[in-house]
C-alpha positions as CSV (number, residue, x, y, z in Angstrom):
1,X,27.0,7.3,8.5
2,X,29.9,4.2,8.7
3,X,32.0,6.9,11.3
4,X,28.1,6.9,13.2
5,X,28.6,2.8,13.4
6,X,32.1,2.6,14.3
7,X,31.1,5.4,17.1
8,X,28.1,3.5,18.1
9,X,30.4,0.6,18.6
10,X,32.9,2.0,20.6
11,X,30.7,3.3,22.7
12,X,28.6,0.1,23.7
13,X,32.1,-1.1,25.1
14,X,32.8,1.2,26.6
15,X,29.5,1.2,28.3
16,X,29.9,-2.3,29.0
17,X,33.1,-2.0,30.4
18,X,31.8,0.5,32.7
19,X,28.7,-1.4,34.0
20,X,30.7,-5.2,34.7
21,X,27.4,-6.9,34.4
22,X,25.5,-4.9,37.0
23,X,22.1,-4.4,35.6
24,X,21.5,-2.0,38.7
25,X,20.5,0.6,35.7
26,X,17.4,-2.2,34.6
27,X,14.6,-4.1,36.3
28,X,16.2,-6.7,37.7
29,X,13.5,-10.3,36.4
30,X,14.6,-13.2,38.5
31,X,13.1,-15.1,35.4
32,X,15.1,-14.3,33.0
33,X,18.0,-12.8,34.6
34,X,21.4,-14.6,37.0
35,X,22.5,-13.3,40.1
36,X,26.1,-13.9,40.2
37,X,26.3,-12.5,43.7
38,X,23.3,-12.5,46.0
39,X,24.6,-9.3,48.3
40,X,26.3,-11.8,50.5
41,X,29.5,-10.4,50.9
42,X,28.2,-6.9,50.8
43,X,25.0,-4.8,49.8
44,X,25.5,-5.0,46.5
45,X,23.9,-7.4,44.3
46,X,25.9,-8.4,40.9
47,X,23.4,-9.5,37.6
48,X,24.9,-11.1,34.9
49,X,22.3,-11.2,32.0
50,X,20.8,-13.8,29.7
51,X,19.8,-14.0,26.0
52,X,16.1,-13.7,27.7
53,X,17.1,-10.2,28.8
54,X,17.6,-9.2,24.9
55,X,14.1,-8.3,23.3
56,X,12.7,-6.9,20.1
57,X,8.4,-5.9,19.5
58,X,6.8,-3.7,16.9
59,X,4.9,-1.6,18.3
60,X,2.1,-3.8,19.0
61,X,3.6,-7.2,19.5
62,X,4.4,-8.9,22.5
63,X,8.3,-8.7,23.0
64,X,10.3,-11.6,21.4
65,X,14.0,-12.8,22.7
66,X,16.6,-11.5,20.1
67,X,16.6,-15.3,17.6
68,X,20.5,-16.7,17.8
69,X,19.6,-20.1,16.8
70,X,21.2,-21.4,14.0
71,X,18.1,-22.6,12.2
72,X,17.3,-23.6,8.1
73,X,14.2,-21.1,7.7
74,X,17.6,-18.8,8.0
75,X,19.2,-19.9,4.7
76,X,16.4,-18.2,3.0
77,X,16.7,-15.2,4.9
78,X,20.2,-14.1,5.9
79,X,21.1,-14.9,2.2
80,X,18.6,-12.4,0.2
81,X,19.7,-8.8,0.8
82,X,16.5,-7.4,1.8
83,X,17.0,-10.2,5.0
84,X,13.5,-11.7,4.4
85,X,12.1,-14.3,3.0
86,X,10.8,-14.5,-0.7
87,X,9.9,-17.6,-1.5
88,X,7.1,-16.6,-4.6
89,X,9.0,-14.2,-6.1
90,X,12.1,-14.5,-8.0
91,X,15.0,-12.1,-8.3
92,X,16.4,-9.9,-10.8
93,X,19.6,-10.4,-12.0
94,X,22.0,-7.7,-9.4
95,X,21.2,-7.7,-5.8
96,X,19.1,-4.3,-4.9
97,X,16.8,-4.9,-8.0
98,X,13.4,-5.9,-7.0
99,X,12.1,-9.0,-7.9
100,X,9.2,-10.4,-10.1
101,X,5.7,-11.9,-8.3
102,X,5.1,-15.4,-9.0
103,X,2.5,-15.7,-5.6
104,X,-0.7,-13.0,-5.6
105,X,-0.6,-10.9,-2.5
106,X,-1.5,-8.1,-1.6
107,X,0.6,-5.6,0.2
108,X,-1.4,-2.6,2.7
109,X,1.5,-0.6,1.7
110,X,0.7,0.5,-1.1
111,X,-2.7,2.1,0.3
112,X,-3.4,5.6,-1.0
113,X,0.1,6.3,-1.0
114,X,2.7,6.0,-3.8
115,X,4.6,2.5,-3.7
116,X,5.6,1.6,-7.5
117,X,5.8,-2.1,-7.3
118,X,9.5,-2.9,-7.8
119,X,10.3,-0.7,-5.7
120,X,8.5,-2.0,-2.4
121,X,9.9,-5.2,-1.8
122,X,12.5,-3.8,0.6
123,X,10.0,-1.2,2.0
124,X,9.8,-0.9,5.8
125,X,6.1,0.2,7.2
126,X,4.7,1.4,10.6
127,X,4.5,-2.2,11.9
128,X,7.9,-3.3,10.3
129,X,10.0,-0.8,12.7
130,X,10.9,-2.9,15.5
131,X,12.1,-1.6,19.4
132,X,14.1,-3.3,21.5
133,X,14.2,-4.3,25.1
134,X,18.0,-5.0,26.3
135,X,20.0,-4.9,29.5
136,X,23.3,-4.4,27.4
137,X,24.1,-2.0,24.5
138,X,23.4,-4.7,21.9
139,X,25.5,-4.3,18.3
140,X,24.1,-6.5,15.5
141,X,25.5,-6.7,11.6
142,X,24.1,-8.2,8.7
143,X,26.6,-8.3,5.6
144,X,27.1,-10.4,2.8
145,X,28.8,-9.5,-1.0
146,X,27.9,-8.3,-3.7
147,X,27.2,-8.7,-7.6
148,X,30.4,-8.1,-9.1
149,X,31.9,-5.1,-7.6
150,X,30.0,-3.5,-3.9
151,X,28.4,-5.4,-1.1
152,X,25.4,-4.9,1.3
153,X,25.2,-4.2,5.0
154,X,22.5,-4.5,7.7
155,X,23.5,-3.2,11.1
156,X,21.8,-2.3,14.2
157,X,22.9,-0.9,17.4
158,X,20.6,-0.3,20.8
159,X,20.9,0.0,24.6
160,X,18.9,1.1,27.6
161,X,18.8,4.1,29.1
162,X,18.0,3.7,33.1
163,X,15.1,1.7,33.4
164,X,12.5,3.2,31.2
165,X,13.7,4.2,27.6
166,X,15.7,2.6,25.4
167,X,16.7,4.0,21.7
168,X,17.9,2.0,18.8
169,X,19.7,3.1,15.5
170,X,19.6,1.0,12.4
171,X,21.5,1.2,8.5
172,X,21.3,-0.6,5.8
173,X,23.6,-0.4,3.3
174,X,23.7,-1.7,-0.5
175,X,25.5,-0.9,-3.7
176,X,25.7,-3.9,-6.2
177,X,27.2,-3.2,-9.5
178,X,25.5,-5.8,-11.4
179,X,27.0,-8.5,-13.9
180,X,25.0,-6.7,-16.8
181,X,25.8,-3.2,-18.4
182,X,23.7,-0.4,-16.6
183,X,22.3,-2.4,-14.1
184,X,23.5,-1.1,-10.7
185,X,21.8,-0.5,-7.3
186,X,22.4,1.8,-4.5
187,X,19.6,1.0,-1.7
188,X,20.1,2.5,2.0
189,X,17.7,3.5,4.7
190,X,18.5,5.2,8.5
191,X,15.9,4.4,11.3
192,X,15.9,5.7,14.6
193,X,13.4,4.5,17.3
194,X,13.4,5.3,20.7
195,X,10.3,3.8,23.6
196,X,9.8,4.9,26.5
197,X,7.2,3.6,29.7
198,X,7.3,5.5,32.5
199,X,7.8,3.4,36.2
200,X,3.9,4.0,37.1
201,X,2.7,2.7,33.5
202,X,0.8,5.3,33.0
203,X,2.5,6.7,30.1
204,X,3.9,5.0,27.2
205,X,5.6,6.7,23.8
206,X,7.0,5.2,21.0
207,X,9.1,7.0,17.9
208,X,10.9,6.8,15.4
209,X,12.5,8.5,12.0
210,X,13.4,6.9,8.3
211,X,14.3,7.6,5.7
212,X,15.0,5.3,3.0
213,X,16.0,5.2,-0.5
214,X,15.9,2.4,-3.3
215,X,17.7,3.9,-7.1
216,X,18.8,1.5,-10.2
217,X,19.9,1.7,-13.0
218,X,17.4,0.4,-15.5
219,X,19.5,-1.6,-18.2
220,X,15.9,-2.3,-20.2
221,X,16.6,-6.1,-20.8
222,X,19.0,-7.6,-23.1
223,X,18.4,-6.3,-26.8
224,X,19.4,-9.9,-28.2
225,X,17.3,-12.7,-26.6
226,X,18.3,-15.7,-29.5
227,X,21.5,-14.6,-29.2
228,X,22.0,-15.0,-25.5
229,X,19.8,-18.1,-25.1
230,X,22.5,-19.5,-28.1
231,X,25.3,-19.0,-25.5
232,X,27.5,-16.8,-27.8
233,X,31.0,-17.2,-26.8
234,X,31.1,-13.0,-26.7
235,X,28.7,-13.2,-24.0
236,X,30.7,-14.9,-22.1
237,X,31.6,-11.9,-20.1
238,X,28.4,-10.7,-19.7
239,X,29.3,-7.1,-19.2
240,X,29.0,-7.6,-23.2
241,X,25.9,-9.1,-23.8
242,X,23.9,-5.4,-25.6
243,X,21.0,-3.7,-23.5
244,X,18.0,-1.8,-24.4
245,X,19.2,1.5,-22.1
246,X,22.0,3.6,-21.4
247,X,22.1,6.6,-18.8
248,X,18.7,5.8,-17.1
249,X,17.7,5.7,-13.5
250,X,14.7,4.6,-11.2
251,X,14.9,6.6,-7.8
252,X,12.6,6.0,-4.6
253,X,12.5,8.1,-1.8
254,X,10.9,7.9,1.1
255,X,10.7,9.1,4.5
256,X,8.8,8.8,7.5
257,X,8.5,11.0,10.8
258,X,6.2,8.5,13.7
259,X,5.0,9.5,17.2
260,X,2.7,7.7,19.3
261,X,1.6,7.8,23.0
262,X,-1.0,6.9,25.2
263,X,-2.0,8.0,28.8
264,X,-3.3,6.3,31.8
265,X,-5.8,8.8,33.7
266,X,-6.1,6.1,36.3
267,X,-4.4,3.1,38.0
268,X,-3.6,0.7,35.0
269,X,-3.8,-2.4,36.8
270,X,-7.0,-1.4,38.2
271,X,-8.9,0.5,35.5
272,X,-6.9,-0.7,31.9
273,X,-8.5,2.7,30.0
274,X,-5.7,4.9,28.1
275,X,-6.4,7.6,26.0
276,X,-4.1,6.9,23.1
277,X,-2.6,9.7,20.7
278,X,-0.4,9.2,17.1
279,X,0.4,11.9,14.3
280,X,3.2,10.4,11.6
281,X,3.9,12.3,7.8
282,X,4.9,9.8,5.3
283,X,6.3,11.3,2.2
284,X,7.5,9.1,-0.8
285,X,8.9,10.3,-4.2
286,X,9.9,8.4,-7.7
287,X,12.1,9.7,-9.7
288,X,12.7,8.3,-13.8
289,X,16.1,10.3,-15.2
290,X,17.8,9.7,-17.9
291,X,20.3,11.0,-20.1
292,X,19.2,10.8,-23.5
293,X,16.2,10.2,-25.7
294,X,15.6,6.3,-25.6
295,X,14.4,5.0,-28.9
296,X,13.3,1.8,-26.9
297,X,10.4,4.1,-25.8
298,X,9.4,5.1,-29.0
299,X,9.2,4.1,-32.9
300,X,8.8,8.1,-34.6
301,X,8.9,11.6,-33.7
302,X,5.5,11.5,-33.3
303,X,5.7,9.5,-30.0
304,X,7.1,12.0,-28.4
305,X,6.0,14.9,-26.4
306,X,8.1,18.8,-27.7
307,X,10.0,19.9,-25.5
308,X,9.2,18.0,-22.5
309,X,11.8,17.5,-19.4
310,X,13.9,14.9,-19.8
311,X,13.8,13.8,-15.9
312,X,10.3,13.4,-14.8
313,X,9.0,12.5,-10.9
314,X,6.1,12.4,-9.1
315,X,5.6,12.7,-4.8
316,X,2.7,11.4,-2.4
317,X,2.6,12.7,1.3
318,X,0.1,11.9,4.2
319,X,0.0,13.4,7.5
320,X,-2.2,11.6,9.6
321,X,-3.6,12.0,13.2
322,X,-5.4,9.8,15.5
323,X,-7.0,9.8,18.5
324,X,-8.3,6.8,20.2
325,X,-9.5,5.1,23.5
326,X,-8.3,2.1,25.0
327,X,-9.6,-0.3,27.0
328,X,-6.6,-2.7,27.4
329,X,-6.4,-5.7,30.2
330,X,-5.7,-9.5,30.1
331,X,-8.4,-11.3,28.1
332,X,-9.9,-8.2,26.2
333,X,-9.0,-5.6,23.9
334,X,-10.6,-2.7,23.0
335,X,-9.2,0.6,20.9
336,X,-11.6,3.1,18.7
337,X,-10.7,6.3,17.4
338,X,-11.1,9.5,15.1
339,X,-8.5,9.7,12.1
340,X,-7.5,12.6,9.5
341,X,-5.7,12.7,7.2
342,X,-4.0,15.7,5.0
343,X,-3.5,13.8,1.6
344,X,-1.1,14.9,-1.7
345,X,-0.6,13.5,-4.6
346,X,1.5,15.0,-7.6
347,X,3.7,14.8,-10.6
348,X,6.9,17.1,-11.0
349,X,6.4,18.5,-14.4
350,X,2.9,18.7,-15.2
351,X,1.5,18.4,-18.8
352,X,-1.4,20.4,-20.4
353,X,-1.6,18.9,-23.8
354,X,-4.8,19.3,-26.5
355,X,-5.7,15.5,-25.6
356,X,-4.7,15.6,-21.9
357,X,-4.1,17.3,-18.9
358,X,-1.8,16.5,-16.0
359,X,-2.2,18.2,-13.1
360,X,0.5,19.5,-11.1
361,X,-1.4,18.3,-7.8
362,X,-4.2,16.8,-5.9
363,X,-5.1,17.1,-2.3
364,X,-7.6,16.5,0.4
365,X,-8.6,16.2,3.4
366,X,-10.4,12.7,4.5
367,X,-11.8,12.2,8.3
368,X,-12.1,8.8,8.9
369,X,-12.4,5.7,12.4
370,X,-9.9,3.2,13.2
371,X,-10.7,0.3,15.6
372,X,-9.4,-3.2,17.3
373,X,-10.8,-5.5,18.8
374,X,-8.6,-8.4,20.4
375,X,-10.1,-11.6,22.4
376,X,-8.3,-14.3,24.6
377,X,-10.0,-17.0,26.1
378,X,-9.1,-20.1,27.9
379,X,-5.6,-19.6,25.9
380,X,-7.1,-21.9,23.8
381,X,-9.3,-18.8,21.6
382,X,-8.0,-15.8,20.6
383,X,-9.4,-13.4,18.4
384,X,-8.4,-10.3,16.6
385,X,-10.2,-8.3,14.7
386,X,-9.2,-4.5,12.7
387,X,-11.0,-2.0,10.9
388,X,-10.7,1.7,9.2
389,X,-13.2,2.7,7.0
390,X,-12.6,7.1,6.0
391,X,-14.1,9.2,3.1
392,X,-12.4,11.6,0.8
393,X,-13.4,13.2,-2.4
394,X,-10.7,12.5,-4.7
395,X,-9.3,9.4,-3.6
396,X,-12.9,7.7,-2.3
397,X,-14.2,5.9,0.3
398,X,-11.7,3.4,2.5
399,X,-12.9,0.3,3.6
400,X,-10.1,-2.2,5.6
401,X,-11.5,-4.9,7.7
402,X,-8.5,-7.5,9.1
403,X,-10.1,-10.8,10.9
404,X,-8.4,-13.6,12.2
405,X,-9.4,-16.3,14.5
406,X,-6.2,-18.7,16.3
407,X,-8.0,-21.4,18.3
408,X,-6.1,-24.7,19.6
409,X,-8.7,-27.4,19.5
410,X,-6.2,-30.5,20.7
411,X,-2.7,-29.2,22.4
412,X,-0.4,-29.2,20.0
413,X,-2.3,-28.5,17.0
414,X,-3.3,-24.2,16.2
415,X,-5.8,-23.0,13.3
416,X,-5.5,-20.1,12.3
417,X,-8.4,-19.0,10.3
418,X,-8.6,-14.9,8.4
419,X,-11.5,-13.0,6.7
420,X,-9.9,-9.5,4.8
421,X,-11.7,-7.2,3.0
422,X,-10.4,-4.1,1.5
423,X,-12.3,-1.3,-0.7
424,X,-9.5,1.0,-1.8
425,X,-8.5,4.0,-4.5
426,X,-5.8,1.8,-6.2
427,X,-2.1,2.2,-5.7
428,X,-0.9,6.3,-6.6
429,X,1.1,5.0,-9.5
430,X,-2.3,3.9,-11.4
431,X,-3.6,7.7,-11.1
432,X,-0.9,9.8,-12.4
433,X,2.6,9.7,-14.8
434,X,4.3,12.7,-17.2
435,X,7.3,11.6,-19.5
436,X,8.2,12.7,-22.8
437,X,7.0,9.5,-23.9
438,X,3.7,9.9,-25.1
439,X,2.5,6.3,-24.1
440,X,3.7,7.2,-21.2
441,X,1.3,10.0,-20.4
442,X,-1.8,9.0,-18.3
443,X,-4.1,10.8,-15.7
444,X,-7.1,8.1,-14.5
445,X,-8.7,10.3,-12.2
446,X,-12.0,8.5,-12.7
447,X,-10.6,4.9,-11.1
448,X,-13.0,2.7,-8.8
449,X,-12.2,1.3,-6.2
450,X,-10.3,-2.1,-6.3
451,X,-12.0,-4.7,-3.6
452,X,-10.2,-7.5,-2.5
453,X,-12.0,-10.1,0.1
454,X,-9.4,-12.8,1.2
455,X,-10.7,-15.8,2.8
456,X,-7.4,-17.9,4.7
457,X,-6.2,-19.9,6.8
458,X,-4.0,-22.7,8.0
459,X,-3.7,-25.5,10.3
460,X,-0.4,-26.2,12.3
461,X,0.9,-30.4,13.5
462,X,3.5,-30.8,15.6
463,X,3.8,-34.1,13.5
464,X,7.3,-32.9,11.2
465,X,6.8,-29.3,11.6
466,X,4.1,-29.4,9.0
467,X,1.8,-26.2,8.3
468,X,-1.1,-26.6,5.8
469,X,-2.8,-23.3,4.4
470,X,-5.3,-22.0,1.5
471,X,-5.8,-18.8,0.7
472,X,-8.8,-17.3,-1.7
473,X,-8.9,-13.8,-3.4
474,X,-11.3,-12.3,-5.4
475,X,-10.6,-9.5,-6.7
476,X,-13.1,-6.9,-8.5
477,X,-12.1,-4.3,-10.6
478,X,-8.5,-5.5,-10.5
479,X,-6.5,-2.8,-11.7
480,X,-3.5,-3.5,-14.5
481,X,-1.2,-2.0,-16.4
482,X,-1.6,-3.2,-20.6
483,X,1.5,-1.4,-21.8
484,X,1.7,1.8,-19.9
485,X,-2.1,2.5,-20.1
486,X,-3.9,1.8,-16.3
487,X,-6.9,0.0,-16.9
488,X,-9.8,-2.7,-14.5
489,X,-11.2,-5.6,-15.5
490,X,-15.4,-5.4,-15.6
491,X,-15.2,-8.8,-14.3
492,X,-14.2,-10.0,-11.1
493,X,-10.1,-11.8,-11.3
494,X,-10.2,-15.1,-8.5
495,X,-7.2,-16.8,-7.7
496,X,-7.0,-19.7,-5.6
497,X,-3.8,-20.9,-3.6
498,X,-3.0,-24.2,-1.4
499,X,0.2,-25.3,0.1
500,X,2.0,-26.4,3.2
501,X,5.7,-26.6,4.9
502,X,6.8,-30.0,6.3
503,X,10.1,-30.5,8.2
504,X,11.6,-34.2,8.3
505,X,14.9,-34.9,10.4
506,X,16.9,-38.0,11.0
507,X,19.5,-37.7,13.7
508,X,21.6,-35.1,12.2
509,X,19.9,-34.8,9.0
510,X,16.9,-32.8,7.9
511,X,14.5,-32.1,4.8
512,X,12.4,-28.8,4.8
513,X,10.1,-28.0,2.0
514,X,7.4,-25.7,0.9
515,X,4.9,-26.2,-1.7
516,X,2.4,-24.4,-3.1
517,X,0.0,-24.8,-5.9
518,X,-2.2,-21.7,-7.3
519,X,-4.8,-21.1,-9.7
520,X,-5.8,-18.0,-11.7
521,X,-9.5,-19.1,-12.2
522,X,-10.9,-16.5,-14.1
523,X,-9.3,-13.3,-15.8
524,X,-5.4,-15.3,-16.3
525,X,-4.7,-12.8,-18.9
526,X,-4.6,-10.5,-16.7
527,X,-2.3,-12.0,-14.1
528,X,-0.4,-14.8,-15.3
529,X,1.0,-17.2,-12.8
530,X,3.0,-20.1,-12.4
531,X,0.8,-23.2,-11.4
532,X,3.6,-24.7,-9.0
533,X,5.8,-22.7,-7.2
534,X,8.2,-24.6,-4.4
535,X,11.2,-25.4,-2.6
536,X,13.4,-28.1,-0.9
537,X,16.5,-28.0,1.3
538,X,18.4,-31.1,2.3
539,X,20.9,-30.0,4.9
540,X,23.3,-32.0,7.8
541,X,23.3,-29.7,11.0
542,X,25.3,-30.6,14.1
543,X,27.6,-29.2,16.5
544,X,31.6,-29.2,15.8
545,X,34.9,-28.7,17.3
546,X,34.0,-30.3,21.0
547,X,30.9,-28.5,20.8
548,X,32.7,-25.0,20.1
549,X,30.9,-24.8,17.0
550,X,28.1,-25.5,15.0
551,X,28.1,-26.2,11.7
552,X,25.3,-26.7,8.7
553,X,25.3,-27.7,5.4
554,X,23.6,-28.5,2.8
555,X,21.5,-28.7,-0.9
556,X,18.3,-26.2,-1.5
557,X,16.5,-26.2,-5.2
558,X,13.7,-23.5,-6.5
559,X,11.6,-23.9,-9.2
560,X,7.8,-22.8,-10.2
561,X,6.1,-23.9,-13.2
562,X,6.2,-22.3,-17.1
563,X,4.0,-19.8,-17.6
564,X,3.1,-16.6,-19.5
565,X,5.2,-13.9,-17.4
566,X,4.1,-10.0,-16.8
567,X,6.6,-7.5,-18.8
568,X,8.7,-5.0,-16.4
569,X,8.3,-1.7,-17.4
570,X,11.4,0.5,-16.0
571,X,9.6,4.1,-16.7
572,X,6.7,2.6,-14.1
573,X,8.3,0.3,-12.7
574,X,5.4,-1.7,-12.6
575,X,4.6,-5.0,-14.2
576,X,2.4,-5.3,-16.9
577,X,0.2,-7.6,-19.3
578,X,2.2,-9.4,-21.6
579,X,2.4,-7.8,-24.9
580,X,2.4,-9.6,-28.6
581,X,6.6,-10.5,-28.4
582,X,6.4,-11.7,-25.0
583,X,7.2,-15.4,-23.7
584,X,7.4,-18.1,-20.9
585,X,9.6,-18.7,-18.6
586,X,10.1,-21.2,-15.6
587,X,10.4,-24.8,-16.1
588,X,14.0,-25.0,-14.8
589,X,14.9,-26.0,-10.9
590,X,17.9,-23.7,-9.4
591,X,20.0,-25.7,-7.4
592,X,22.3,-24.3,-4.5
593,X,24.4,-25.3,-2.1
594,X,25.5,-23.9,1.3
595,X,27.8,-23.9,3.8
596,X,27.5,-22.4,7.6
597,X,29.7,-21.6,10.7
598,X,28.1,-20.4,13.7
599,X,31.0,-19.5,16.5
600,X,28.7,-18.3,19.8
601,X,26.7,-15.3,18.3
602,X,28.5,-15.3,14.6
603,X,27.2,-16.8,11.9
604,X,29.4,-17.4,9.2
605,X,27.7,-18.2,6.0
606,X,28.8,-19.4,2.4
607,X,26.5,-19.7,-0.8
608,X,26.6,-21.1,-4.4
609,X,23.8,-20.5,-5.7
610,X,22.5,-21.4,-9.2
611,X,24.9,-24.1,-9.6
612,X,22.9,-25.0,-12.6
613,X,24.9,-22.5,-15.1
614,X,28.6,-24.5,-13.8
615,X,27.3,-27.0,-16.4
616,X,25.0,-25.2,-19.4
617,X,24.5,-22.0,-20.3
618,X,21.9,-19.7,-18.4
619,X,18.4,-20.5,-19.6
620,X,16.6,-19.0,-16.6
621,X,15.0,-15.6,-16.4
622,X,12.9,-13.8,-14.4
623,X,10.8,-11.9,-16.7
624,X,10.7,-11.6,-20.2
625,X,14.3,-10.0,-21.9
626,X,15.4,-10.2,-18.1
627,X,17.6,-13.5,-17.5
628,X,17.7,-15.0,-14.0
629,X,21.2,-14.0,-12.6
630,X,24.0,-16.6,-13.2
631,X,26.6,-18.7,-11.0
632,X,27.8,-16.6,-7.4
633,X,29.3,-17.0,-4.7
634,X,27.3,-15.4,-2.0
635,X,29.6,-15.0,1.2
636,X,28.8,-13.4,4.6
637,X,28.4,-13.1,7.9
638,X,26.0,-12.4,11.0
639,X,27.3,-11.0,14.1
640,X,25.3,-10.6,17.1
641,X,27.5,-8.3,20.1
642,X,26.0,-8.4,23.2
643,X,27.9,-6.7,25.3
């Protein structure tokens, strides 16, 4: 795959040398393209693209200029292996190994599909796929080092062909040995995407293919937690720390083929009516493998299934077909359609015991409807609503409603309010599982729909770049794992969250912070979480080297209050309610220091993470039995190659 990217980069440079800043193959937009020669010497106009000519977007979002600005927010993105702001999560001791969520959030990508929680943090859904519109070939590299051995690379190559068609190739590869034995992470994903729109604007198409892999060695946490906390000399080299599992891996893969196109039978300027057709196939697989039986998962031979395979797996497939009618003008947008889904959920190793039988496969056809509504009034009020309903015999009825109202009561002050509701079968990972360990075998064919009501919003103020937000969740039939058994609560789980962001600037100095107060109002034993999560970033930013570069340096800290954390299950790759041997984590701040340098469209960053361990032994845990990582020097580069 790496040779393919070198060829793509070479091709982009050759292509750039041929066009010589002439954008005759692209539409000329005076608003975003500089005219170098207006044709006074001959009949040919020569253009020089600006950054406004390089944009990215999702299928249902507006085009946005590719952001090459050095900002404080990016210190929380480019230093993360999944290139996301992971506020409200604490990372395991190896990049690519996932996070322990500290803040409740609903992940729609887990609806009616197999997606274990700890494999979801780098997952790219349909709405995450980006398309591009660029004047000249464009390449992006995001690289940083890994834990002990390895690296993480995220690269994108995109170019327009003519006025109408753009294609993009993206690849993410990560391999990190980890600081503890048997903790290797090896993740990758490949994305091919394309976007086409006809000259008369009557036909438009979006397509992509994505293949994702999240593979991890599972070490099961440290075997002697007391010895670790005592800072024994033998444990100075973390590879010497005794761990619970040997020769165990978990593997998740997802593959999706997606094609969506729409046609306007009449002049789209006069009659904004379209017919849209969308078809995709999503296939997810999860596999747990081991070289030998692990006594960590059972106490006596009676806890084993005789003769059962050491490696087990499960899968889900979704073939979705949707036809919609669309009315789309500047102020009012509405579409409605019907959807058919063919779904499959199964296991690779079925189970037939006297007291439990797990089927090899469950299939169903689902019929449903989808609709969207968008209203923009006076450039001050915007309403966006989405509704999806479907019926099925195996996985029950499904309802999702998302409603967001945005308005600007006073210029420069924005209010966003939301009311979301979802009634859906729990994530497919809760429905069935087979294993050589009896305690991890289950078939929950009678699970009720989990109903989630979310009410909240935020207020954006121009003072100090401030945002204040609040959320309230009510979850009926809350579904959780106790040990390895899926269960549902008879009483609702209620969670409240309130917090805010602010950035204070004085000259070249800045101070940004995010605070979140969270309270599990009922059933706190089912979703234990910290009452407070916060972070702060004190930084200095300035031009340097006669304005040829820009530097940014500072100190960051993040903190969450003590709480009795859920425990991590390597077999399920899920978090379970605390057992009798669990303990509290948190209550200790983590301090990082960093230095970033920007030269043109190239960023260099270096970050010393978890400085605490330079003066004291590591006392921070990600989850019970899983220590947080020690001090590490994270070094990386972000490079935008715009030909």
